[in-house]
ZAMARGU-4260 file (C-alpha; in steps of 0.2 Angstrom, whole numbers, plus 5000, padded with zeros to 4 digits):
<rodrens>
0) 5458/5397/5603 | 5461/5396/5587 | 5470/5412/5579 | 5467/5419/5562 | 5477/5433/5567
5) 5491/5429/5559 | 5496/5442/5548 | 5501/5453/5566 | 5508/5441/5572 | 5511/5423/5567
10) 5506/5411/5579 | 5510/5396/5587 | 5529/5394/5585 | 5536/5381/5577 | 5545/5369/5588
15) 5563/5374/5582 | 5559/5394/5585 | 5553/5389/5603 | 5569/5379/5605 | 5580/5393/5599
20) 5575/5405/5610 | 5578/5395/5624 | 5596/5392/5619 | 5600/5409/5616 | 5594/5412/5634
25) 5603/5399/5639 | 5620/5402/5631 | 5620/5419/5622 | 5621/5431/5635 | 5636/5440/5630
30) 5637/5458/5623 | 5640/5453/5604 | 5654/5463/5598 | 5659/5470/5613 | 5669/5463/5621
35) 5683/5448/5618 | 5680/5435/5630 | 5671/5419/5629 | 5654/5424/5632 | 5653/5438/5621
40) 5662/5430/5606 | 5649/5415/5607 | 5635/5429/5606 | 5644/5438/5594 | 5645/5422/5580
45) 5627/5417/5585 | 5620/5435/5579 | 5631/5434/5563 | 5627/5419/5559 | 5608/5424/5560
50) 5615/5438/5549 | 5620/5427/5537 | 5604/5415/5536 | 5595/5430/5535 | 5605/5437/5520
55) 5606/5423/5510 | 5586/5421/5513 | 5587/5436/5503 | 5598/5437/5490 | 5609/5453/5502
60) 5624/5452/5508 | 5628/5448/5528 | 5634/5467/5530 | 5618/5474/5520 | 5607/5463/5532
65) 5601/5474/5546 | 5593/5468/5564 | 5577/5482/5569 | 5566/5482/5582 | 5552/5478/5567
70) 5546/5479/5551 | 5539/5499/5557 | 5559/5505/5564 | 5564/5498/5547 | 5555/5506/5537
75) 5556/5521/5546 | 5575/5519/5545 | 5575/5519/5525 | 5559/5532/5522 | 5570/5545/5535
80) 5586/5542/5529 | 5585/5540/5511 | 5575/5557/5512 | 5587/5565/5525 | 5591/5579/5512
85) 5575/5581/5504 | 5567/5577/5486 | 5548/5569/5480 | 5542/5555/5490 | 5529/5543/5480
90) 5521/5531/5490 | 5506/5519/5486 | 5487/5523/5493 | 5487/5507/5502 | 5501/5509/5511
95) 5501/5504/5530 | 5504/5519/5543 | 5521/5515/5546 | 5525/5522/5528 | 5513/5535/5527
100) 5514/5544/5543 | 5534/5547/5542 | 5532/5551/5522 | 5518/5563/5532 | 5526/5570/5545
105) 5543/5573/5533 | 5529/5581/5521 | 5521/5593/5536 | 5537/5601/5539 | 5543/5603/5524
110) 5559/5596/5520 | 5550/5582/5507 | 5536/5582/5494 | 5526/5570/5494 | 5513/5561/5478
115) 5502/5547/5483 | 5499/5535/5467 | 5482/5525/5467 | 5481/5508/5466 | 5469/5498/5456
120) 5468/5479/5454 | 5473/5482/5434 | 5493/5480/5438 | 5497/5488/5422 | 5485/5504/5427
125) 5498/5502/5445 | 5512/5503/5435 | 5506/5519/5427 | 5499/5528/5442 | 5515/5529/5447
130) 5527/5533/5432 | 5515/5546/5430 | 5520/5554/5447 | 5538/5551/5444 | 5546/5568/5445
135) 5565/5576/5442 | 5567/5576/5460 | 5559/5561/5464 | 5571/5553/5475 | 5560/5534/5480
140) 5544/5523/5480 | 5539/5517/5492 | 5525/5504/5494 | 5520/5488/5501 | 5521/5471/5490
145) 5504/5466/5499 | 5490/5475/5506 | 5489/5471/5526 | 5471/5474/5524 | 5467/5464/5510
150) 5481/5455/5505 | 5482/5461/5487 | 5498/5459/5477 | 5504/5476/5469 | 5513/5472/5455
155) 5532/5476/5463 | 5543/5467/5450 | 5537/5480/5438 | 5538/5494/5451 | 5556/5492/5455
160) 5559/5491/5436 | 5553/5508/5434 | 5562/5512/5448 | 5578/5506/5440 | 5576/5513/5425
165) 5571/5531/5432 | 5587/5528/5442 | 5576/5531/5459 | 5577/5519/5475 | 5564/5506/5481
170) 5558/5504/5496 | 5548/5489/5500 | 5537/5481/5514 | 5536/5464/5515 | 5529/5463/5532
175) 5515/5453/5523 | 5526/5442/5509 | 5542/5437/5517 | 5540/5420/5520 | 5526/5416/5510
180) 5532/5423/5494 | 5551/5420/5488 | 5557/5440/5490 | 5576/5443/5483 | 5583/5461/5481
185) 5585/5454/5463 | 5567/5457/5461 | 5571/5475/5459 | 5572/5482/5477 | 5586/5493/5483
190) 5579/5491/5501 | 5568/5480/5508 | 5560/5483/5528 | 5550/5468/5533 | 5543/5460/5550
195) 5554/5445/5556 | 5539/5441/5568 | 5527/5438/5557 | 5529/5425/5540 | 5547/5420/5547
200) 5539/5415/5564 | 5554/5423/5572 | 5546/5430/5592 | 5540/5449/5592 | 5553/5464/5594
205) 5561/5457/5576 | 5564/5464/5558 | 5574/5469/5546 | 5581/5483/5535 | 5591/5473/5517
210) 5599/5482/5506 | 5607/5483/5488 | 5619/5496/5496 | 5614/5507/5481 | 5607/5521/5491
215) 5613/5530/5507 | 5602/5528/5524 | 5609/5540/5535 | 5607/5533/5554 | 5592/5542/5561
220) 5598/5532/5580 | 5615/5535/5587 | 5626/5527/5600 | 5636/5513/5603 | 5641/5500/5590
225) 5656/5491/5597 | 5665/5499/5583 | 5672/5515/5583 | 5672/5523/5600 | 5685/5533/5599
230) 5676/5545/5588 | 5660/5554/5590 | 5653/5553/5575 | 5645/5535/5570 | 5650/5525/5560
235) 5646/5522/5543 | 5649/5506/5537 | 5635/5496/5538 | 5627/5485/5549 | 5633/5497/5562
240) 5629/5512/5554 | 5610/5509/5556 | 5611/5497/5572 | 5618/5506/5589 | 5615/5500/5605
245) 5614/5482/5613 | 5606/5471/5598 | 5590/5460/5605 | 5603/5441/5600 | 5587/5433/5609
250) 5576/5438/5595 | 5591/5436/5578 | 5590/5419/5583 | 5575/5416/5585 | 5571/5424/5566
255) 5586/5412/5560 | 5577/5397/5565 | 5562/5403/5557 | 5569/5406/5541 | 5579/5387/5541
260) 5560/5386/5547 | 5551/5393/5531 | 5566/5385/5519 | 5563/5367/5525 | 5545/5367/5528
265) 5543/5378/5508 | 5536/5393/5506 | 5524/5384/5491 | 5521/5372/5503 | 5515/5387/5515
270) 5509/5397/5501 | 5498/5385/5494 | 5492/5379/5512 | 5487/5398/5517 | 5479/5403/5499
275) 5470/5385/5501 | 5461/5389/5517 | 5458/5411/5509 | 5450/5404/5494 | 5437/5393/5502
280) 5433/5404/5518 | 5431/5420/5505 | 5420/5408/5491 | 5411/5402/5509 | 5403/5423/5513
285) 5400/5426/5497 | 5386/5412/5493 | 5381/5418/5513 | 5374/5435/5506 | 5375/5450/5518
290) 5394/5447/5519 | 5405/5459/5508 | 5422/5451/5506 | 5434/5465/5501 | 5440/5453/5483
295) 5440/5457/5466 | 5444/5442/5453 | 5456/5454/5443 | 5469/5453/5458 | 5478/5442/5465
300) 5480/5440/5484 | 5491/5437/5500 | 5482/5424/5510 | 5473/5438/5519 | 5453/5440/5517
305) 5446/5456/5524 | 5426/5457/5526 | 5409/5466/5533 | 5394/5458/5540 | 5381/5470/5535
310) 5373/5478/5548 | 5386/5473/5560 | 5402/5483/5562 | 5420/5474/5561 | 5421/5476/5580
315) 5406/5469/5587 | 5410/5456/5572 | 5427/5452/5579 | 5420/5454/5597 | 5409/5437/5595
320) 5419/5430/5584 | 5432/5431/5600 | 5418/5423/5614 | 5419/5409/5600 | 5439/5405/5604
325) 5441/5414/5585 | 5455/5425/5585 | 5455/5439/5570 | 5459/5458/5570 | 5445/5471/5566
330) 5448/5491/5563 | 5457/5499/5552 | 5472/5489/5553 | 5484/5504/5557 | 5480/5507/5538
335) 5471/5523/5534 | 5476/5527/5517 | 5469/5510/5514 | 5456/5511/5520 | 5450/5525/5515
340) 5454/5517/5498 | 5442/5504/5500 | 5427/5515/5505 | 5427/5506/5522 | 5423/5520/5536
345) 5418/5506/5548 | 5435/5495/5545 | 5435/5477/5543 | 5436/5459/5549 | 5453/5452/5545
350) 5456/5432/5541 | 5476/5428/5541 | 5479/5410/5544 | 5495/5403/5546 | 5505/5386/5540
355) 5499/5380/5556 | 5478/5383/5553 | 5468/5368/5546 | 5456/5365/5534 | 5442/5359/5549
360) 5447/5376/5557 | 5440/5386/5546 | 5426/5377/5540 | 5422/5377/5560 | 5425/5395/5559
365) 5412/5398/5542 | 5400/5388/5552 | 5399/5398/5568 | 5397/5416/5554 | 5383/5405/5547
370) 5376/5407/5566 | 5380/5423/5568 | 5372/5429/5554 | 5357/5419/5559 | 5357/5427/5574
375) 5355/5443/5565 | 5342/5443/5557 | 5331/5433/5569
</rodrens>
């Protein structure tokens, strides 16, 4: 089995992450922040160490670094929390449903007004698309840093500067960039939401919300935090206000180990390797004929390649690939707006390598796609 579906979840995990999970199960069985005995204290120290690691990685303060269930959960917390008092929200036309669905839900209930900025391959046109939609009541812009469908990178630093100059909150979806690109809050991001189980190589059930603290986030979940327990009002201080209930200790510890792996291996090295594999595949597919590759020479891409084989649905193509041991995702990738923008009515097949994939594996895959096309034409 060869996994080319790493944009969904990276697999395999680094040995250090696997060891961290086993170590957490063996040693960190207490409830962090909820007890003064040795087991609870030891677990609290492990959780805080992982929080410090994540905060340092993204240029944030530990108290402003919140562990979440996944990136979707983080984005919902950020969008609903920042927009809780109403106002105007702008999202992009390439968003994942974890942005578009909560935004549309708020708009449908008349709690906010919503605009969608069209994304172009030209960076300046994209920034201008956002700029034209800003109004006096605009509270936030939410956009992905890179499309989870095509990998197209958005001009997030320019969008961040636009938000800063306009006095509005910039909420960024870093699910497809964190761990591959050096993303920092200093890029102009006020609230960064990301997955722990993708480019950061943690286990599933992990995510992060990292904020600079400039824009208050009202909690959408309330409950036990281990602090202010006699008050019936949710604590206002981070991270407690956004971390109700028993935290995922094992997940947090593996996320910290994954970040250490990425840092020691080198993000530039990871990105260069994955982009090399994607560039090779994209060129081979384009040269075959009868294959549509959703890339444009005018744009820059994270290591993802979406494509379709003529006269074959994306689901059928991926199913044939799976029969030969190649794991790729087909369909709409939980990104209705992106596919509407691309005009891909039947979805696409998505190729997404990790640092552990090899050129030999990609060559084997290319060979199979050629065979598949020949069978289709015979």
